[in-house]
N, C-alpha and C positions, 0 to 999 in steps of 0.2 A: 522829138517831143520831150519836153522837160517835166518831170513829175516829182512831187515830194513824197509819193507813196512808194515808188520803186526807184532805187538809185542804182541803175545798172553798172555805172563806172565804179561805184563803191564796192559792189558785189564782185565785179571782176577782179578789182584790186585785192580784195580780202581773200579770194580764192587763190590768187597768185601768192600772196603772203603766207597762206597756210601751206602750200606746196614748198615754198622756200624753207619754212620752219620745219616741216617734215624731213626734208633733205639735210637740213642743218643738224637735226637730232640724230639721223643715221650716221652722218660724218663724225659727230662728236662721240657717238658710241663707238665707232670703229677705232678713233684715236685713243680713247680712254682704255679700250679693252685690247687693242693691237690686232683684233681679228676683223677680216672682211666678211667671213662666215663663221659666226659665233653659235648660232642655233640653226635648227632644221628649218626654221621659217626663212632664214636668209638665203639658203640655197640647199635643198634637201639632198640632192645628189652628192655634192661636194662634202656636206656635213656627214653623210652616211659613210662615204670613203674615208674621211679623216678620222671618224670615230673607230672605224674598224682597224685602220692602220695604227692608231694610238693603242688600241687594245693589243694588236700584234707586237708592238714595240714593248709593251709591259711584259708580254710573255717572253720575248727575247731577253729582256733584262734578267728575268728568272733564269733563262738558259745561261746567261753569262755568269751568274752566280754559281749555277750547277757546274759549269765548266771549270770554275776556279776550285770548287770542291774536289771535282774529279782530278784535276792537275795535282792537288795536294796529296790525294790518296795515291796516285801513280807514282809521284815523286818519292813518297815515304817507301813504298814497296820497292821501287827501283834502287833507292839508296841502300836499303837492306840487302837486296839481291847483290848489288855490286860489291858490298862489303863482304858478303858471304862467299862470293867467287874469289875474292882475295885471300880470305882464310882457308878455303878448300885448296886453293893453289899452294898455300904454304903447307898444308897437310900433305899434298902430293909430294912436295919437295922433301919433307921429313921421311916419307916412306921410301923415296929414292935413295936417301942418305942411309936408311936402315938396311938397304939392299948391300951395302959394303960389307964385306967379310971382317969380322972382328970388332965391329961397332957394338957399343952397349945399347941394345935395343930397348932396354927398360927405361933408360934416361930419355930416349926419344919419345917412348910412349907416354911419359909424364908430360912432355910438351904437347904431344897429341891430345891428351886429356884436357889441357887447358884450352887448346884450340877448339875442341868440341864444346867446352862450356862457353866459349865466346860465340860460337855459332847458335847455341841455345838462347843466349842473351840477345843476340841480333834478331832471331825469329820472334821472340816475345816482345821486343821493344818496338817492332816496326808496325805501330798501330796509329791510325789517324781517325778521329771521330768515331771511335768504337769498332773500326773495321781493321782487321789484320789479315793480310793476303799471304803471310809467311808462316803463321802458326795457327793451327786449327785445334781448337779444344771444345768445339760446339757439340761433338757427338754425331754430326752429320758430315758426309763427304764434302770436300771443297766444292763450292758452286761457281757458276758463271756469274760474274757481277756486271751490272749495267751502269752506264754513266750517261746522263742526258747530254746530247751533242747539238741538237737543233730543233727549231720549231718551224714547220713548213706549211703554207697555205696553198692549195692546189688551185687551178684555174676554175674549178667548179665550186670553190668556197669551202671545201672540207680541209680540216686541219689535222696534222699529225705531229707527234714528237718522235724523233729519231735518237737512237742511243748508240753508244760504243760499248763493246763487250770485251771482257777479259776472263779467261778460264784460269781461276785460282789453283786449279789442281797442277798447273805447270809451275807454280811459284811456292807452293806450300812446302816449307822445309821440314816441318815437324807436325805430325798428326798424333794427338794422344789417344784417339779412338781406334783408328786402323792404321798400323804402321805402313801399309802399302800405299796409303794416300800421301805420304811424306816423302819428299825427294831424298832426305837424309836418313829416314827411318825404314825405308822399303829395302827389299832384298834386291840384289843385282847378281845375276848369274853370269859368270865369266869362265872362259876356258883358257888354260895355260899349259905349258909343257913343263914336266919335271925334269930332273937331271938326266933321265934316260931318254928324253925326247918323247915321252908318252903324254897324250892329252890328258889333263885332269880338269873335271868340272867342279867349280867352287862357287859359293854363294856367300856374299857379304853385305852387311849394312854398316852405316857409320855411327849412328846415334841410337842408343836405347832409351826411349822416352817413356818407358812403362806403358805403352799402348795397350788398350784392352784386347786387340787383336795384334799379337806381337809378330815380328819378323821371324822367319825360320832359320835364316842363316846365321853366320858367325859374325859378331861385331868385330870391326876393324880395330885390333889391339896388337900391340907388339910384345912378344916374349923372346927370350933368348934362344928358345928351342925351335923357333919358326924355320921352315924350310924356305930357300930362296924363291921357289915357285908360288909359295903361299903369299909372300910379299908382292910378287908380280901380280898375283890375283887382286890383292888390295889396291894396288896402283890402278889396275884396269877398272875396278869398280869406282874408284874416286874419279877417274877420268870420265866415266859415263855421268856421274853426277855433275861434274863441271860442264859437260855438253848440255845437259838438261837445263841447268841454271843460266848458262850463257844464252841459250835460245829464248828462255823466258824473259831474261833482262832485255834482250833485243826486241822483243814484242812489246814490252812496257816502254821502252824508249820510243818505239814508232807511234805507240798511242799517245804518249806524252807530246811528241812533236805535232801530231794531228790535233790534239786539244789546244795546243799554243796557237796553231794556225786557225783553228775555228774560233778561238777567243778574238783574234784579230779581225777575222771576217765578221763576227757578230757585232762587234763594236763599230765597224765601218758601216755595216748594213743598217744599224740603228741610226747612225747619223744621216745616211741616205734617206731613209723613211722619214725622219723628222724634216729634212730639207723638202721632200716631196709634199708632205702634208703642208708645209709652210707655203709652198707655192699655191695650193689650192685655197687656203683659208686665211692666210696672214694678210693684213692690211698694208698697202704701200703707203708709208707715212708721208713721202714726198707728195704723192698724189692727193692724199686726203687733206694735207695741210693747205694745199693750193686750192682745193675744193672749198675748204672751210673760209678761206680769205675771200673767195668769189661769192659765196653764199652770204657772208656777213655784209658785203657790199650790196648784193641783191636785196637783202632784208631791209637795209636802210632805205633803198630806193623804193621798195614796196610799202614801207610805212609812210614815206613822203607821197607816194601815189594815192594811197588810201586817204590821207589827210587832204590831198587836193580834191579827191572825188567827194568827200564829206562837206568840204567847204563850198562846193558848187551849189548845194541845196540852200545854203545861207544866202547866196547871191540873189535868190528869188525874192527875198525880203525887200531888196532895193526897188523891185517893181511896184511895191505897194506903198512907197513914201510918196 
């Protein structure tokens, strides 16, 4: 039946053209934004996953910055400790030289004084971003410091920040509050034998920092009237200091290595997450451009079909001529 009130062909052609235009609008939006899933309306599940992972990547970026700061702090402390070990090694060598009979111990002591001043300078200078792990003048005992190492999300969705720890009590060279908290200011009890072969207990410290709670032993200083066994005791005390600082430097070196490895891992992890999110939400430009070309052709055909359907009604006029 042919009707001028209801043009079924035109209605079908119009509906088809609307569908084509809607698909074209979606394809053009994907091409312009670069995303297949840009909003939750596009795909709620993928959008939710992508949003969460982008948030985690932002947190990992902050972890990366924190790792850089932690590396700078450990580098600074390690450099100070390494230099301090070299200076203390020189002090030990001077003490061994002073053990030689007939040596002018006062001249060697003058050198020791300069080396001690150098140690003070190293301890006070090894500061980064207001933190100094070698010199403590806060009035509080040296503390355990934390450095952000990673950001983790568990399978149940809970998140946690993991940290690296370092006990600065092992690296503090000088403490102005309590001499016992400084490696170079604390007392070292040593046992040596005098010329008669009798055990003698002695107590020494290297640097007098004027601490509120001072050391009780004797400062390592040379005088011409020192007995050989007293110098032996000083050498033993310095050796204990070297051992402590060497262990501390080794710990810092290990932490620094782990920070470096963690920095590389975090950078790689961020790239992998970005790639994974891209697979979920990024538009395939090759596919979308092909769709657009096909939809443009379909649109042209739809317009022609609608035009033909509309012209069919005009043909009815020929019946009334």
